[in-house]
Structure formats: structure tokens, C-alpha cells
C-alpha positions in Angstrom: -3.9 23.6 16.5 -7.4 23.4 15.1 -8.1 21.6 11.8 -11.1 20.6 9.6 -11.4 17.3 7.8 -13.4 17.3 4.6 -14.5 14.0 3.0 -13.6 12.5 6.4 -14.9 9.0 6.1 -14.5 7.2 9.4 -11.6 9.5 10.2 -8.3 7.8 9.4 -6.7 11.2 8.5 -8.4 12.8 11.6 -7.1 10.1 13.9 -3.5 10.4 12.7 -3.6 14.2 13.1 -5.1 13.9 16.5 -2.4 11.5 17.6 0.1 14.1 16.5 -1.5 16.7 18.7 -4.0 18.5 16.4 -7.6 19.1 17.3 -10.3 18.4 14.8 -13.1 20.9 15.3 -15.3 19.9 12.3 -15.6 17.0 9.8 -18.0 16.3 7.0 -18.9 13.4 4.7 -21.9 12.5 2.7 -21.9 8.8 3.8 -24.0 8.4 6.9 -22.5 5.1 7.9 -19.0 6.5 8.0 -20.1 9.6 9.9 -21.8 7.4 12.5 -18.6 5.4 13.0 -16.5 8.6 13.1 -18.6 10.1 15.9 -19.0 6.8 17.8 -15.2 6.7 18.3 -14.8 10.2 19.6 -15.8 12.1 22.7 -16.5 15.2 20.6 -19.0 14.4 17.9 -17.8 16.9 15.4 -18.7 15.0 12.2 -21.8 15.8 10.1 -23.5 14.2 7.1 -23.2 17.2 4.8 -21.9 18.3 1.5 -18.7 20.4 1.5 -20.6 23.0 -0.5 -23.2 23.4 2.3 -20.4 23.3 4.9 -18.6 26.1 3.2 -21.8 28.2 3.3 -23.4 27.2 6.6 -20.6 26.1 8.9 -17.2 27.4 7.8 -17.9 31.2 8.3 -18.9 30.5 11.9 -15.8 28.4 12.6 -13.6 31.2 11.1 -15.3 33.8 13.4 -14.5 31.6 16.4 -10.8 31.5 15.8 -8.0 30.7 13.4 -8.3 27.4 11.5 -4.8 25.9 11.4 -5.3 23.3 8.7 -7.7 21.8 6.2 -7.3 18.1 5.4 -9.2 15.6 3.2 -9.4 13.4 0.1 -11.7 15.2 -2.4 -12.7 13.1 -5.5 -11.2 14.5 -8.7 -12.5 12.1 -11.4 -13.0 14.9 -14.0 -9.3 15.1 -14.5 -9.2 11.6 -16.0 -11.0 12.8 -19.2 -8.9 12.2 -22.3 -8.2 15.3 -24.2 -8.4 18.9 -23.2 -8.5 19.5 -19.4 -11.8 20.8 -18.2 -11.5 22.1 -14.7 -15.2 22.9 -14.7 -16.2 19.2 -15.2 -19.1 18.6 -12.8 -17.1 15.6 -11.3 -14.5 18.1 -10.0 -17.1 20.0 -8.0 -16.0 18.5 -4.7 -12.3 19.2 -5.4 -13.2 22.8 -6.2 -15.2 23.0 -2.9 -12.2 21.8 -1.1 -10.2 24.6 -2.8 -13.0 27.1 -1.8 -12.7 26.0 1.9 -9.0 26.6 1.9 -9.5 30.0 0.2 -12.1 31.0 2.8 -10.3 29.8 5.9 -6.7 30.7 4.8 -5.2 28.0 7.1 -1.5 27.6 7.7 -1.5 24.3 5.8 -3.7 21.9 3.8 -3.4 18.2 3.0 -5.0 16.4 0.0 -4.9 12.6 -0.2 -5.8 10.7 -3.3 -5.1 7.5 -5.3 -1.7 7.3 -7.1 -3.4 7.5 -10.5 -4.1 11.2 -9.9 -0.4 11.9 -10.7 -0.7 10.8 -14.3 -4.3 11.0 -15.3 -4.8 13.2 -18.3 -1.0 13.8 -18.5 -0.9 15.3 -15.0 -3.8 17.7 -15.4 -4.8 17.5 -11.7 -1.3 18.2 -10.4 -1.0 21.1 -12.8 -4.3 22.6 -11.7 -3.6 22.0 -8.0 -0.2 23.9 -8.2 -1.9 26.7 -10.2 -4.7 27.1 -7.7 -3.0 26.6 -4.4 0.6 27.5 -5.2 2.6 30.7 -5.0 0.7 32.3 -7.8 -2.6 31.2 -6.5 -3.5 31.0 -2.8 0.2 31.4 -1.9 1.1 28.0 -0.6 4.4 26.2 -1.1 3.1 22.8 -2.4 5.0 19.5 -2.2 3.6 16.2 -3.3 4.8 12.6 -3.1 3.6 9.0 -3.6 3.9 7.2 -0.3 3.6 3.5 0.6 2.0 3.0 4.0 4.3 0.0 4.5 7.3 2.5 4.7 5.7 4.1 7.9 5.0 1.2 10.2 1.8 0.0 8.6 1.7 -3.8 7.8 0.3 -3.1 4.3 1.5 -2.1 0.9 -0.9 0.8 0.2 0.2 3.5 -2.2 -1.4 7.0 -2.0 -0.3 10.4 -3.1 -0.3 13.3 -0.7 -0.2 17.0 -1.5 0.9 19.2 1.3 0.8 23.0 1.1 2.3 25.3 3.8 2.5 29.1 3.8 5.8 30.9 4.4 7.7 27.6 4.7 8.6 24.3 2.9 7.4 20.8 3.8 9.6 17.7 3.4 7.9 14.4 3.5 9.0 12.0 6.3 11.7 9.5 5.4 10.7 5.9 5.3 11.4 3.9 8.4 14.2 1.4 8.5 11.9 -1.6 8.8 8.7 -3.1 7.4 6.0 -5.2 9.1 4.5 -8.3 7.7 0.8 -9.2 7.7 1.6 -11.7 10.4 3.4 -9.0 12.4 0.1 -7.0 12.2 -2.5 -9.5 13.1 -0.7 -12.7 14.3 -2.0 -12.3 17.8 -5.6 -12.2 16.7 -5.5 -15.8 15.4 -5.7 -17.0 19.0 -8.5 -14.6 20.1 -11.6 -16.5 21.4 -15.1 -15.0 21.8 -13.8 -11.4 21.5 -11.1 -11.9 24.1 -7.3 -11.8 23.6 -5.8 -15.3 24.2 -2.1 -14.4 24.2 0.2 -11.4 24.9 1.1 -9.0 22.1 4.0 -10.4 20.1 5.6 -7.1 19.0 5.4 -3.3 19.5 2.8 -2.8 16.8 0.4 -5.3 18.3 0.9 -3.8 21.7 0.3 -0.3 20.4 -2.9 -1.4 18.5 -4.2 -3.1 21.7 -3.6 -0.1 23.9 -6.0 -0.3 26.8 -8.5 -2.4 24.9 -9.7 -5.5 26.8 -12.2 -7.0 24.3 -12.3 -7.2 20.5 -15.1 -5.8 18.4 -15.7 -6.5 14.7 -13.8 -9.9 14.8 -16.5 -12.2 13.5 -15.5 -14.8 10.9 -17.2 -15.0 7.5 -18.8 -18.4 6.7 -17.6 -19.6 3.3 -18.9 -22.5 1.3 -17.1 -25.9 1.5 -15.9 -25.4 -2.1 -14.4 -22.0 -1.4 -12.7 -23.3 1.8 -11.3 -26.3 -0.1 -9.8 -24.1 -2.8 -8.4 -21.5 -0.4 -6.7 -24.3 1.6 -4.8 -25.3 -1.5 -3.4 -21.8 -2.1 0.0 -21.3 -0.5 1.0 -18.6 1.9 1.3 -15.4 -0.2 0.1 -17.2 -3.4 -3.0 -17.1 -5.6 -5.1 -19.3 -7.7 -2.4 -19.4 -10.4 -0.4 -21.6 -8.0 -3.0 -24.3 -8.5 -3.8 -26.5 -11.4 -5.4 -24.9 -14.5 -8.7 -26.6 -14.0 -9.1 -24.4 -10.9 -8.6 -21.2 -12.8 -12.2 -21.2 -14.2 -13.5 -20.6 -10.7 -12.4 -17.0 -11.1 -11.4 -15.3 -14.3 -8.6 -13.0 -13.2 -5.1 -13.3 -11.7 -6.0 -11.8 -8.3 -8.5 -14.5 -7.5 -8.1 -16.4 -4.3 -5.0 -14.5 -3.3 -3.6 -15.0 0.2 -1.8 -12.6 2.3 1.8 -13.5 2.8 2.8 -14.1 6.4 6.3 -13.1 5.4 5.5 -9.7 3.8 3.2 -6.7 4.2 -0.4 -7.3 3.3 -1.7 -6.3 0.0 -3.9 -3.2 0.0 -7.0 -3.6 2.2 -9.9 -2.8 -0.1 -13.6 -2.5 0.4 -14.3 -6.2 1.2 -14.2 -8.4 -1.8 -14.1 -12.2 -1.3 -10.8 -12.8 -3.2 -8.2 -11.9 -0.6 -7.6 -14.3 2.2 -5.9 -14.9 5.5 -2.3 -16.2 5.2 -3.0 -19.4 7.3 -6.7 -19.7 7.6 -9.2 -20.5 4.8 -11.3 -17.2 5.1 -11.2 -13.6 4.3 -9.8 -11.3 7.1 -12.3 -10.2 9.7 -13.2 -6.5 9.8 -11.0 -6.2 12.9 -8.0 -7.7 11.1 -8.6 -5.4 8.2 -8.8 -2.4 10.5 -5.6 -3.6 12.3 -3.8 -3.9 9.0 -4.9 -0.3 8.3 -3.4 0.6 11.7 -6.7 1.5 13.5 -6.4 0.7 17.2 -8.5 -2.2 18.5 -10.6 0.1 20.5 -11.9 1.8 17.3 -15.2 0.1 16.6 -16.8 0.1 13.1 -20.6 0.2 13.0 -23.1 -0.8 10.3 -23.7 -3.9 8.3 -20.8 -6.2 7.7 -20.5 -5.1 4.1 -20.6 -1.5 5.1 -17.9 -2.1 7.8 -15.5 -3.6 5.2 -16.1 -0.6 2.9 -15.6 1.9 5.6 -12.3 0.4 6.6 -11.1 -0.1 3.0 -11.8 3.5 2.1 -9.9 4.9 5.1 -6.4 6.5 5.3 -4.1 4.5 7.6 -3.9 6.6 10.8 -0.2 5.7 11.3 0.7 7.1 7.9 -1.4 10.2 8.6 0.4 10.6 11.9 3.8 10.5 10.2 2.7 13.3 7.9 1.0 15.3 10.6 4.1 15.1 12.9 6.3 16.6 10.1 3.7 19.4 9.5 3.7 20.1 13.3 7.5 20.4 13.3 7.4 22.9 10.5 4.6 24.9 12.2 6.5 24.9 15.5 9.6 26.3 13.7 7.4 29.0 12.2 6.0 30.0 15.5 9.5 30.3 17.1 10.9 32.4 14.2 
């Protein structure tokens, strides 16, 4: 089942769908760093630095001629729908979303998946949802569209990360996977990495998640510690497990001016959302920010997945990604629906 990933980043969505048995035949993104990392981790270097507009003109017709495109997935930006007042679907900021729509219209795949931040459900009184249903739904391109806000922590990812997914399928209905009956803590996710020395594991995996993330990997990449100032280390060391600067005396609060400052992961709960690498979210037991490897692990990228580029770029690449385990859960349900369609 061949699919296309638009706005692919480093390929969190792609990887999850591949793990579920789909084949990504093409992927595009405008950020070169992300595309380099995407291709570095795959035998087939299918990603290109290209606009979706150019892809629709130059690449997609050829792919369609070569055979049926089963699915189109991606996370198009949709900022134009945040405008207060009358909805303007022609807002220039919606161009990439409209190009995603054009790709689906041209390829006529069996399904599509759009991922976005949870705010897209309510921005401008739901204008984005309204437009999406109108364009892609039964009276538009003919898809039955279902959407839901999901938390990655409900699907085996050791991180509270809320994202909304829109799934459209032709001639059938999609139901989102039910949450798992367990949640992993940050320590469940990265506890074994505390003991790693010089890029080498120093202890056996301590649970199934850690074992799965290690796979056949024998050495760790992207696991370099950040050097903080003595002042920063001193303050972090005083913040309790799962706490923040508000747990300290008021004279410390002037160091940072907002409540999320000097926040520590909780070893006893899922990690907060891994973002693009700010210096205010710290390891639950060590006075430092998580390494890129720990951030990738908390995102559910396997340890064999190497992130390239500068350190700052690496954090941004990981923070922008879709957790592969969450993508796999959705892809598996789509595959089940498509299998049922093929048998009927």
C-alpha cells in the first residue's frame, strides 16, 4: 500500500505508517535539515526539499501514472484560519493546506490523514474543521471524515502530547484506536539511558518499551550532554522531581518570568510535550536538559534513528515530529479498514 507524506519533517508519520506495513514512495518538506535526516534513516531516499505546490505539478502526475496512490498523509500549516472575524479560506497562509487538498484531489487515494495542533479545533470558531469537512467530505471529494484529539501517552508513548488527527476514508468509516490500558512514565522511557557511557548501553533494557526502542542498536547517537552554567545547575538541583521554579523560594522566581521555567520531568508520570529545544525543561534526576537522544526516545523514535545537523537543529527536528508509535496506532486501524474493504 503506497503512500505519500507531505510536510514530512524527519518522518515521524512516515515511520509509524511504515511500521504498520505501508510503503512511502515520496515525501516532501521545505526544511533541508529535516529532509537530510529523513533520508539518512532510510534505505530508499524518497524525500525531497520541495514545496508541495511544485510537487503537485512536477512529481505527483508521474507517481499517479506509475500506479495507485493508497494514501496521502501530512501536517499542513493552517494559520489563516486563526484570523478573528470572517473566515477567509483564500488567506495566503492557507496555501499549503490548499495544496494538500489539491494533492488528495489529484491522487484520489483510498484515505488521507492530516495532523495538527489541538488549537485547530477551535480557532476562529472551528472554521478549519468546517472547511475541511466541506472540501474533503461526502459533498466534496467524497471521503467520510472523522477527527479526534489524541494524547500520545494513551498509545504507549512516554509523553503527554496532544494533537488532532483528521482521517478520511472512501466507502467506509474510520474509528480511532482506543487508548491502551497503561501509561508510561518519563523514567519508563529513558531510565536505562542514565547509565549509558560514551555512547554505549551500560545496563539491560528495563521494560518492553526500552527493549523495543533499542532494537538491534548497539551504540547511541545524539546522546551528548549540554553544559549548563553553575548557577543553572544549582537552581535545577533544587527543583523537585516533577516540579518547577514555583517550588522554590520567591527570590528564585526572578530568574525566569513565567510558570514553566525550570520545570523538571516527573519520573512518576509521562513527560511533558517535547518541544523544539528550549532550556527550561529538565531531566527528572539530573541537572540538565534531556539529550537529543532522550528527547527522540520520549517521542518514540528508535535508538537507531540518527538525527543530523547542529544541536539546535536536532532538537527542533525532534520536537516538530509526530511520535511514530502514535502514527503506527492510527495506521494500523486504517490498514484494518482497508483490508476489510479489499475483502468485501
